[in-house]
C-alpha positions as CSV (number, residue, x, y, z in Angstrom):
1,M,118.0,73.1,143.2
2,N,121.3,75.0,143.0
3,G,121.4,78.4,141.3
4,N,118.8,80.1,139.3
5,Q,117.2,77.8,136.7
6,D,116.6,80.7,134.4
7,E,120.3,81.0,133.9
8,L,120.6,77.6,132.3
9,T,122.2,77.8,128.9
10,V,123.7,75.4,126.3
11,G,127.0,74.2,127.7
12,T,126.1,74.6,131.4
13,A,127.4,71.8,133.6
14,V,124.5,70.1,135.5
15,R,123.6,67.1,137.6
16,V,120.6,65.2,136.4
17,P,118.6,62.2,137.8
18,V,118.3,59.2,135.5
19,G,115.9,56.2,135.6
20,D,113.8,56.3,138.7
21,G,115.8,59.2,140.1
22,A,117.9,57.1,142.5
23,I,121.0,57.7,140.4
24,W,122.3,61.1,139.5
25,R,124.7,61.8,136.6
26,F,126.9,64.7,135.6
27,G,126.7,66.2,132.1
28,W,126.3,69.4,130.2
29,I,123.2,70.9,128.5
30,T,123.2,70.5,124.7
31,E,119.7,71.7,123.9
32,I,116.9,73.7,125.6
33,D,113.4,73.7,124.2
34,G,111.0,75.6,126.5
35,T,110.9,73.5,129.7
36,K,112.6,70.5,128.2
37,V,116.4,70.2,128.5
38,V,118.7,67.7,126.8
39,V,121.8,66.7,128.8
40,D,124.8,65.0,127.3
41,L,126.1,62.3,129.6
42,G,129.2,61.6,127.6
43,R,129.7,58.0,126.6
44,D,126.4,57.1,128.2
45,G,124.4,59.2,125.7
46,T,121.8,61.8,126.5
47,V,118.8,62.3,128.7
48,T,115.9,64.6,128.2
49,T,114.4,66.1,131.4
50,T,112.8,69.3,132.6
51,R,114.4,72.4,134.2
52,D,113.0,71.7,137.6
53,K,114.7,68.2,137.8
54,I,118.3,69.3,137.2
55,Q,120.9,71.0,139.4
56,R,123.3,73.5,138.1
57,L,126.9,72.8,139.2
């Protein structure tokens, strides 16, 4: 993954896998709850994932 995952904060731009992980989307973090991260994908809604599955831009 790119960058230090401990530096992820609300508003950070990230790349996140969706579905089975074959597709990656860009968005920004809207909520962090421990290891769970909610990423806003714009008009496509949100996706909840873990810190280890996202890449900081």
